[in-house]
LOVEXPA-875170 format. One record per atom (N, C-alpha, C): y, x, z; residue in three letters. Coordinates in steps of 0.05 Angstrom, whole numbers, padded with zeros to 5 digits, always signed. Atoms other than C-alpha are relative to their C-alpha. Last residue first. Layout:
<rs>
YXZALA;...
</rs>
This chain:
<rs>
-00005+00030-00021UNK;+00235+00064-00435UNK;+00002+00016+00025UNK;-00010-00015-00026UNK;+00248+00108-00499UNK;+00005-00015+00021UNK;-00012+00028-00024UNK;+00207+00080-00558UNK;+00003+00019+00021UNK;+00008-00013-00024UNK;+00191+00128-00618UNK;+00006-00014+00017UNK;-00021+00004-00018UNK;+00171+00099-00683UNK;-00005+00010+00023UNK;-00010-00022-00027UNK;+00130+00126-00735UNK;+00022-00010+00012UNK;+00006+00018-00019UNK;+00111+00086-00801UNK;-00012+00009+00030UNK;+00030-00008+00005UNK;+00130+00139-00847UNK;-00017-00012+00026UNK;+00006+00008+00022UNK;+00201+00129-00810UNK;-00029+00005-00009UNK;+00004-00030+00007UNK;+00226+00158-00746UNK;-00008+00002-00038UNK;+00021+00002+00031UNK;+00250+00095-00732UNK;+00002+00025-00008UNK;-00009-00016+00024UNK;+00283+00104-00655UNK;-00011+00004-00019UNK;+00020-00006+00025UNK;+00280+00050-00604UNK;+00013+00018-00033UNK;-00009-00015+00031UNK;+00320+00050-00542UNK;-00024+00005-00018UNK;+00024-00011+00018UNK;+00307+00011-00481UNK;+00022+00011-00027UNK;+00035+00016+00002UNK;+00371-00011-00434UNK;-00023+00023-00009UNK;+00003+00029-00020UNK;+00442+00002-00450UNK;-00026-00005+00001UNK;+00020+00028+00012UNK;+00445+00072-00485UNK;+00006-00019+00024UNK;-00021+00018-00001UNK;+00503+00126-00454UNK;-00005-00030-00019UNK;+00003+00003+00027UNK;+00456+00179-00464UNK;+00025-00018-00005UNK;-00023-00016+00023UNK;+00482+00216-00404UNK;-00002-00008-00027UNK;+00001+00019+00027UNK;+00442+00164-00355UNK;+00017+00011-00005UNK;-00021-00011+00009UNK;+00437+00209-00286UNK;-00003-00009-00036UNK;-00023+00015-00016UNK;+00391+00164-00235UNK;+00027+00011-00021UNK;-00016-00021-00019UNK;+00336+00211-00242UNK;+00031-00002+00009UNK;+00021+00008-00029UNK;+00288+00151-00271UNK;+00017+00019+00013UNK;-00007+00022-00005UNK;+00347+00150-00335UNK;-00015-00006+00031UNK;-00031-00001-00020UNK;+00341+00219-00337UNK;+00006-00025+00001UNK;-00005-00006-00032UNK;+00265+00207-00342UNK;+00024+00011+00002UNK;-00025+00000-00001UNK;+00262+00155-00396UNK;+00000+00016+00026UNK;-00005+00009-00025UNK;+00186+00159-00410UNK;+00031+00016+00008UNK;+00000-00022-00024UNK;+00165+00167-00475UNK;+00018-00010+00020UNK;-00017-00006-00018UNK;+00133+00124-00523UNK;+00013+00019+00018UNK;-00004-00013-00022UNK;+00108+00132-00586UNK;+00016+00005+00012UNK;-00015-00001-00013UNK;+00082+00077-00634UNK;+00001+00021+00024UNK;+00007-00022-00022UNK;+00049+00087-00695UNK;+00019-00006+00026UNK;-00022-00018-00015UNK;+00055+00027-00749UNK;-00012+00018+00028UNK;-00005-00014+00024UNK;+00001-00004-00797UNK;+00021+00028+00014UNK;-00032+00007+00005UNK;-00026-00025-00726UNK;+00008+00015-00028UNK;-00020-00023+00000UNK;-00097-00023-00710UNK;+00023-00006-00019UNK;-00035-00005-00004UNK;-00116-00087-00692UNK;+00009+00025+00000UNK;+00002-00024-00028UNK;-00200-00078-00695UNK;+00027-00004+00010UNK;+00016+00022-00021UNK;-00192-00136-00752UNK;-00001+00015+00028UNK;-00017+00022-00009UNK;-00143-00090-00789UNK;-00010-00022+00030UNK;-00026-00008-00015UNK;-00181-00030-00786UNK;+00014-00022+00009UNK;+00020-00007-00030UNK;-00249-00067-00809UNK;+00021+00012+00020UNK;-00002+00019-00018UNK;-00205-00096-00862UNK;-00010+00008+00030UNK;-00030+00010-00001UNK;-00173-00029-00890UNK;-00008-00033+00016UNK;-00023-00018-00027UNK;-00247-00004-00883UNK;+00027-00008+00009UNK;-00012-00017+00002UNK;-00291-00057-00918UNK;+00030+00010+00016UNK;+00010-00027-00004UNK;-00346-00085-00891UNK;+00016+00018-00017UNK;+00002-00013-00029UNK;-00311-00147-00864UNK;-00023+00023-00002UNK;+00033-00015-00005UNK;-00302-00171-00933UNK;+00007+00012+00025UNK;-00008-00033+00018UNK;-00233-00219-00936UNK;-00025+00012+00019UNK;+00007-00011+00021UNK;-00241-00292-00939UNK;-00002+00021-00001UNK;+00034+00007+00000UNK;-00246-00317-00864UNK;-00010+00009-00024UNK;+00004+00026+00002UNK;-00173-00285-00853UNK;-00031+00003-00012UNK;+00018+00008+00023UNK;-00159-00212-00839UNK;-00009-00032+00005UNK;+00029-00004-00006UNK;-00103-00196-00793UNK;-00017-00012-00021UNK;+00018+00025-00008UNK;-00039-00231-00801UNK;-00023+00009+00014UNK;-00010+00030-00006UNK;+00014-00180-00801UNK;-00021-00016+00012UNK;-00008-00007-00018UNK;-00025-00111-00819UNK;+00014-00018+00013UNK;+00020-00004-00017UNK;-00061-00158-00867UNK;+00002+00021+00031UNK;+00018+00030-00011UNK;-00005-00187-00898UNK;-00024+00018+00012UNK;-00023+00012-00017UNK;+00028-00111-00904UNK;-00013-00025+00011UNK;+00010-00014-00024UNK;-00046-00090-00934UNK;+00022-00012+00018UNK;+00014+00014-00012UNK;-00039-00146-00989UNK;-00006+00021+00033UNK;-00011+00029-00014UNK;+00035-00129-01007UNK;-00028-00015+00008UNK;-00015-00004-00024UNK;+00012-00056-01013UNK;+00008-00024+00007UNK;-00026+00000+00012UNK;-00046-00077-01055UNK;+00024+00009+00026UNK;-00011-00007-00014UNK;-00116-00078-01049UNK;+00029+00011-00010UNK;+00001-00032-00001UNK;-00149-00129-01088UNK;+00023+00011+00019UNK;+00019-00014-00023UNK;-00156-00200-01063UNK;-00003+00027-00001UNK;+00023+00009+00001UNK;-00124-00235-01123UNK;-00024+00015+00014UNK;+00009-00020-00003UNK;-00056-00196-01122UNK;-00042+00000-00005UNK;-00003-00033+00016UNK;-00020-00241-01140UNK;-00020+00010-00005UNK;-00005+00007+00031UNK;-00051-00314-01124UNK;+00011+00021-00023UNK;+00022-00013+00013UNK;-00079-00276-01061UNK;+00001-00010-00021UNK;+00002-00013+00022UNK;-00019-00268-01030UNK;-00014-00015-00020UNK;+00018-00014+00003UNK;-00042-00269-00961UNK;+00018+00008-00022UNK;-00009-00034-00002UNK;+00005-00312-00925UNK;-00009+00025-00014UNK;-00025-00009+00009UNK;-00012-00373-00969UNK;+00008+00031+00009UNK;-00019-00030-00032UNK;-00078-00371-00927UNK;+00014+00012-00032UNK;+00009+00001-00032UNK;-00108-00448-00958UNK;+00006+00024+00021UNK;-00005+00028-00015UNK;-00072-00457-01020UNK;-00012+00005+00033UNK;-00031-00012+00001UNK;-00077-00380-01048UNK;+00008-00020+00019UNK;-00010-00004-00018UNK;-00149-00403-01052UNK;+00028+00015+00023UNK;+00008+00013-00023UNK;-00144-00431-01103UNK;+00000-00003+00035UNK;-00027+00015-00002UNK;-00104-00381-01137UNK;-00005-00024+00014UNK;-00023-00023-00017UNK;-00163-00331-01116UNK;+00027-00026+00000UNK;+00005-00007-00024UNK;-00218-00384-01148UNK;+00019+00012+00018UNK;+00002+00019-00005UNK;-00180-00384-01214UNK;+00001-00008+00030UNK;-00015+00010-00007UNK;-00181-00320-01211UNK;+00011-00018+00009UNK;-00019-00018-00020UNK;-00249-00303-01205UNK;+00027-00008+00011UNK;+00012+00005-00024UNK;-00273-00355-01258UNK;+00013+00007+00029UNK;-00018+00024-00005UNK;-00222-00319-01305UNK;-00011-00022+00015UNK;-00023-00005-00011UNK;-00252-00256-01287UNK;+00015-00020+00001UNK;-00001-00009-00034UNK;-00331-00273-01292UNK;+00034+00003+00015UNK;+00011+00028-00011UNK;-00322-00313-01356UNK;+00008+00007+00030UNK;-00018+00022+00005UNK;-00279-00257-01388UNK;-00004-00028+00021UNK;-00022-00007-00017UNK;-00326-00202-01366UNK;+00016-00015+00007UNK;+00002+00004-00038UNK;-00381-00244-01384UNK;+00009+00018+00005UNK;-00005+00025-00005UNK;-00352-00241-01460UNK;-00009-00011+00030UNK;-00034+00005-00007UNK;-00333-00163-01462UNK;-00001-00031+00004UNK;-00010-00021-00029UNK;-00413-00155-01440UNK;+00033-00009+00001UNK;+00012+00018-00016UNK;-00434-00200-01503UNK;+00003+00003+00035UNK;-00010+00025+00006UNK;-00388-00157-01547UNK;-00006-00017+00017UNK;+00017+00020-00001UNK;-00404-00100-01530UNK;+00016-00022-00001UNK;+00006+00004+00019UNK;-00353-00042-01532UNK;-00024-00020-00011UNK;-00010-00004+00025UNK;-00307-00053-01489UNK;-00013+00011-00022UNK;-00016+00018+00000UNK;-00341-00086-01427UNK;+00019+00002-00032UNK;+00006+00024+00011UNK;-00394-00043-01431UNK;+00008-00023-00006UNK;-00026+00007+00006UNK;-00356+00017-01402UNK;-00007-00029-00020UNK;-00013-00010-00021UNK;-00425+00055-01396UNK;+00030-00020-00020UNK;-00017-00009+00015UNK;-00479+00006-01420UNK;+00021+00007+00008UNK;-00021+00004-00008UNK;-00539-00010-01379UNK;+00021+00014-00027UNK;-00013-00026-00004UNK;-00596-00024-01415UNK;+00027-00008+00012UNK;-00036+00012+00000UNK;-00642-00090-01424UNK;+00008+00040+00003UNK;-00013-00032+00000UNK;-00714-00109-01425UNK;+00023+00000-00003UNK;+00008-00017+00027UNK;-00729-00175-01410UNK;+00009+00023+00006UNK;+00015+00021+00018UNK;-00735-00220-01340UNK;-00004+00009-00029UNK;-00015+00015+00006UNK;-00676-00196-01306UNK;-00009-00018-00018UNK;+00006+00027-00006UNK;-00710-00162-01259UNK;+00015-00025-00010UNK;+00031+00007+00006UNK;-00688-00089-01269UNK;-00004-00030+00013UNK;+00013+00017-00027UNK;-00608-00081-01276UNK;-00036-00004-00008UNK;+00013+00016+00002UNK;-00585-00011-01322UNK;-00002-00026+00024UNK;+00032-00021-00004UNK;-00517+00010-01300UNK;-00022-00025-00011UNK;+00007-00024-00012UNK;-00450+00008-01329UNK;-00020+00009+00012UNK;-00023-00019-00005UNK;-00438-00064-01349UNK;-00004+00030+00009UNK;-00020+00005-00028UNK;-00506-00099-01367UNK;+00029+00024-00006UNK;-00013-00016-00004UNK;-00544-00113-01433UNK;+00023-00003+00019UNK;-00023-00007-00026UNK;-00599-00151-01428UNK;+00012+00024-00005UNK;-00007-00030-00008UNK;-00658-00159-01488UNK;+00035-00014+00017UNK;+00017-00015+00007UNK;-00700-00221-01509UNK;+00015+00022+00008UNK;+00001-00019+00021UNK;-00651-00274-01480UNK;-00032+00016-00007UNK;+00002-00028-00009UNK;-00675-00331-01456UNK;+00002+00014-00010UNK;+00015-00010+00031UNK;-00628-00393-01476UNK;-00007+00026+00015UNK;+00033+00030+00005UNK;-00606-00447-01413UNK;-00009+00016-00029UNK;+00001+00003+00028UNK;-00579-00376-01377UNK;-00013-00020-00017UNK;-00013+00023-00005UNK;-00585-00381-01302UNK;+00010-00013-00030UNK;+00011+00020+00002UNK;-00629-00328-01302UNK;+00008-00030-00002UNK;+00009-00001+00019UNK;-00583-00282-01326UNK;-00014-00024-00003UNK;-00009+00013+00019UNK;-00528-00303-01276UNK;-00019-00001-00025UNK;-00001+00031-00002UNK;-00583-00299-01219UNK;+00026-00016-00031UNK;+00031+00020+00011UNK;-00606-00231-01241UNK;+00005-00035+00003UNK;+00017-00003+00031UNK;-00536-00203-01254UNK;-00022-00011+00004UNK;-00017+00036+00005UNK;-00511-00245-01175UNK;-00010+00012-00037UNK;+00019+00032-00003UNK;-00577-00201-01147UNK;+00017-00024-00014UNK;+00025+00005+00012UNK;-00545-00130-01171UNK;-00016-00031-00001UNK;-00011-00010+00029UNK;-00474-00136-01153UNK;-00030-00012-00012UNK;-00010+00031+00007UNK;-00499-00172-01079UNK;+00010+00001-00025UNK;+00017+00016+00005UNK;-00540-00106-01078UNK;+00012-00029-00013UNK;+00012+00000+00029UNK;-00480-00064-01097UNK;-00028-00010-00007UNK;-00014-00004+00015UNK;-00434-00095-01041UNK;-00026+00005-00028UNK;-00005-00024+00012UNK;-00486-00105-00986UNK;+00013+00001-00029UNK;+00021-00018-00002UNK;-00528-00156-00952UNK;+00011+00027-00017UNK;+00020-00002-00011UNK;-00478-00185-00907UNK;-00030+00013-00015UNK;-00005-00007-00027UNK;-00409-00172-00923UNK;-00037+00009+00007UNK;-00005-00032+00012UNK;-00420-00186-00999UNK;-00006+00020+00022UNK;+00027-00010+00012UNK;-00455-00253-00969UNK;-00003+00028-00011UNK;+00018-00010-00025UNK;-00394-00265-00928UNK;-00023+00007-00002UNK;-00016-00019-00012UNK;-00342-00252-00984UNK;-00023+00008+00024UNK;-00016+00005-00019UNK;-00382-00309-01029UNK;+00005+00030+00026UNK;+00021-00009-00033UNK;-00431-00296-01080UNK;+00025+00007+00016UNK;-00019-00013-00013UNK;-00402-00340-01155UNK;-00012+00008+00030UNK;+00006+00011-00029UNK;-00450-00344-01202UNK;+00013+00021+00018UNK;-00018-00016-00018UNK;-00426-00357-01279UNK;-00012+00004+00038UNK;+00008+00008-00026UNK;-00480-00380-01338UNK;+00021+00025+00018UNK;-00013-00014-00015UNK;-00462-00380-01408UNK;-00018-00013+00021UNK;-00005+00007-00042UNK;-00502-00402-01466UNK;+00021+00020+00012UNK;+00014+00016+00003UNK;-00502-00402-01546UNK;-00005-00014+00029UNK;+00029-00005-00008UNK;-00436-00386-01540UNK;-00019-00012+00007UNK;+00025-00010+00013UNK;-00381-00412-01577UNK;-00018+00014+00002UNK;+00005+00014+00019UNK;-00336-00460-01535UNK;-00029+00005-00029UNK;+00010+00015-00004UNK;-00345-00423-01476UNK;-00008-00026-00021UNK;+00023-00004-00001UNK;-00324-00364-01510UNK;-00020-00023+00009UNK;+00014-00010+00026UNK;-00268-00393-01540UNK;-00030+00004+00006UNK;+00005+00025+00008UNK;-00240-00426-01475UNK;-00014+00002-00022UNK;+00019+00015-00023UNK;-00247-00355-01433UNK;-00010-00027-00015UNK;+00024-00013+00011UNK;-00214-00324-01503UNK;-00023-00006+00021UNK;+00002+00006+00024UNK;-00152-00372-01485UNK;-00027+00012-00014UNK;+00006+00028+00007UNK;-00158-00358-01415UNK;-00007-00012-00024UNK;+00019-00003-00014UNK;-00150-00283-01422UNK;-00013-00031+00003UNK;+00016-00014+00014UNK;-00099-00284-01464UNK;-00030-00014+00006UNK;-00006+00025+00029UNK;-00053-00324-01421UNK;-00019+00004-00018UNK;+00011+00019-00014UNK;-00072-00268-01359UNK;-00005-00031-00019UNK;-00006+00005-00028UNK;-00063-00214-01406UNK;-00011-00018+00016UNK;-00015+00027+00011UNK;-00122-00182-01434UNK;+00023-00012+00031UNK;-00024-00009+00018UNK;-00139-00104-01427UNK;+00014-00031-00009UNK;-00020-00023-00008UNK;-00184-00118-01366UNK;+00024+00002-00016UNK;-00021+00019-00011UNK;-00212-00177-01396UNK;+00015+00017+00019UNK;-00002+00003-00025UNK;-00251-00131-01440UNK;+00019-00011+00012UNK;+00005-00027-00005UNK;-00242-00160-01514UNK;-00006+00005+00036UNK;+00019-00014-00021UNK;-00248-00217-01549UNK;+00008+00023+00009UNK;-00013-00011-00027UNK;-00187-00241-01588UNK;-00015+00013+00020UNK;-00023-00016+00003UNK;-00226-00285-01634UNK;+00011+00004+00024UNK;-00015+00022-00015UNK;-00299-00302-01615UNK;+00028+00019+00000UNK;-00017-00021-00001UNK;-00352-00275-01665UNK;+00031-00013+00014UNK;-00001-00015-00037UNK;-00405-00324-01636UNK;+00023+00024-00007UNK;-00013+00025-00023UNK;-00393-00376-01692UNK;+00000+00024+00015UNK;-00031+00008-00005UNK;-00395-00325-01749UNK;+00014-00008+00017UNK;-00017+00006+00032UNK;-00468-00307-01748UNK;+00026+00009+00011UNK;+00002-00014+00020UNK;-00508-00319-01680UNK;+00022+00001-00020UNK;+00013+00028+00016UNK;-00481-00357-01615UNK;+00003+00026-00027UNK;-00006+00010+00025UNK;-00469-00306-01564UNK;-00010-00013-00021UNK;+00015-00002+00023UNK;-00510-00308-01502UNK;+00016-00009-00019UNK;-00004+00020+00032UNK;-00465-00295-01443UNK;-00021+00013-00020UNK;+00019+00002+00027UNK;-00476-00280-01368UNK;+00002-00016-00021UNK;+00010+00010+00027UNK;-00420-00273-01318UNK;-00016+00009-00008UNK;+00018-00011+00033UNK;-00416-00248-01246UNK;-00006-00020-00021UNK;+00010+00030+00022UNK;-00368-00268-01191UNK;-00019+00014-00023UNK;+00007-00030+00017UNK;-00354-00222-01122UNK;-00011-00021-00018UNK;+00024-00002+00005UNK;-00317-00280-01077UNK;-00005+00028-00019UNK;+00010+00020+00025UNK;-00251-00268-01042UNK;-00029+00008-00008UNK;+00006+00026-00001UNK;-00226-00200-01008UNK;-00005-00018-00021UNK;+00003+00003-00028UNK;-00223-00132-01007UNK;-00002-00031+00015UNK;-00018+00010-00010UNK;-00231-00122-01086UNK;-00013-00008+00038UNK;-00012-00022-00021UNK;-00263-00065-01117UNK;+00018-00011+00018UNK;+00003-00018-00030UNK;-00317-00112-01128UNK;+00013+00013+00006UNK;-00009+00003-00027UNK;-00279-00172-01156UNK;-00017+00020+00013UNK;-00022-00002-00017UNK;-00309-00187-01222UNK;+00006+00003+00025UNK;-00012+00012-00027UNK;-00371-00180-01247UNK;+00024+00003-00010UNK;-00033-00010-00007UNK;-00410-00168-01328UNK;+00007-00017+00026UNK;-00013+00006-00025UNK;-00472-00188-01360UNK;+00026+00016+00016UNK;-00022-00016-00017UNK;-00488-00191-01431UNK;+00003-00011+00020UNK;-00011+00009-00024UNK;-00550-00230-01466UNK;+00022+00023+00011UNK;-00014-00023-00025UNK;-00573-00212-01528UNK;+00014-00017+00016UNK;-00038-00003-00006UNK;-00616-00266-01576UNK;+00005+00023+00028UNK;-00026+00015-00017UNK;-00648-00224-01599UNK;-00003-00028+00005UNK;-00008+00009-00035UNK;-00690-00163-01600UNK;+00021-00015-00008UNK;+00016+00021-00011UNK;-00717-00161-01671UNK;+00001-00008+00029UNK;+00029-00013-00009UNK;-00704-00087-01690UNK;-00018-00029+00012UNK;+00012-00015+00016UNK;-00642-00114-01731UNK;-00033+00010+00010UNK;+00000+00019+00030UNK;-00618-00155-01685UNK;-00017+00009-00014UNK;+00019+00007-00015UNK;-00613-00100-01630UNK;-00016-00022-00014UNK;+00018-00021+00000UNK;-00570-00062-01679UNK;-00025-00013+00014UNK;+00006+00003+00026UNK;-00528-00124-01695UNK;-00029+00021+00003UNK;+00010+00028+00016UNK;-00515-00142-01626UNK;-00012+00002-00019UNK;+00020+00005-00012UNK;-00502-00067-01607UNK;-00016-00022-00006UNK;+00018-00024+00013UNK;-00451-00065-01659UNK;-00026+00002+00010UNK;+00020+00014-00009UNK;-00414-00131-01641UNK;-00030+00020-00011UNK;+00011+00019-00022UNK;-00356-00099-01619UNK;-00029-00005+00000UNK;+00019-00016-00019UNK;-00347-00054-01677UNK;-00012-00006+00027UNK;+00022-00003+00001UNK;-00333-00115-01715UNK;-00014+00020+00012UNK;+00025+00023-00019UNK;-00278-00141-01677UNK;-00028+00012-00015UNK;
</rs>
């Protein structure tokens, strides 16, 4: 656990405290909101969160436990939810940047320094640093990742009740074979991101299967030697079928 707090300790020694961390959840999903969390951990032992790690490395149950610890131990925390429609309207990267700024601005404690996952974000009201794989090496970013991930997962589970055909409670809006199958069958719903190529294809009615229709020339000539009765479909696999009409 000690190494996870090295960034905060070094910045504190330089007189840069408190330190805020910010991270997002849902950037790669094709449905549901983008959620950004920001956290300032309390100083000293109180700010050392049991079980804290990158949210992606934790089980759902462990994330919930750590979430409760972060909320209870943080000097301040904030979460911003950006709906799918806004992600489409302004673009994913810009939505991410704006979410980081809003999340940091929403903290009840003004940070002296801001650590963000992956890349630096200007306009957060304090100097900052983008940290590669920050949710694995900086405690405040890891805490923010847990806040964002748990919040988003809860929203996606609730969304499942409104759109049960898509299985949001399971895949949380990310691109999986199950999700792709539901998109192909039902088309996109109001919570899908229309800027994602797989959603664009589903919205345009591009089916998951391709059907090739071959005229039944033998039947038209009155010489039906196939022994079939009426139309006949032949499944060739790999999402291709041949229909003899």
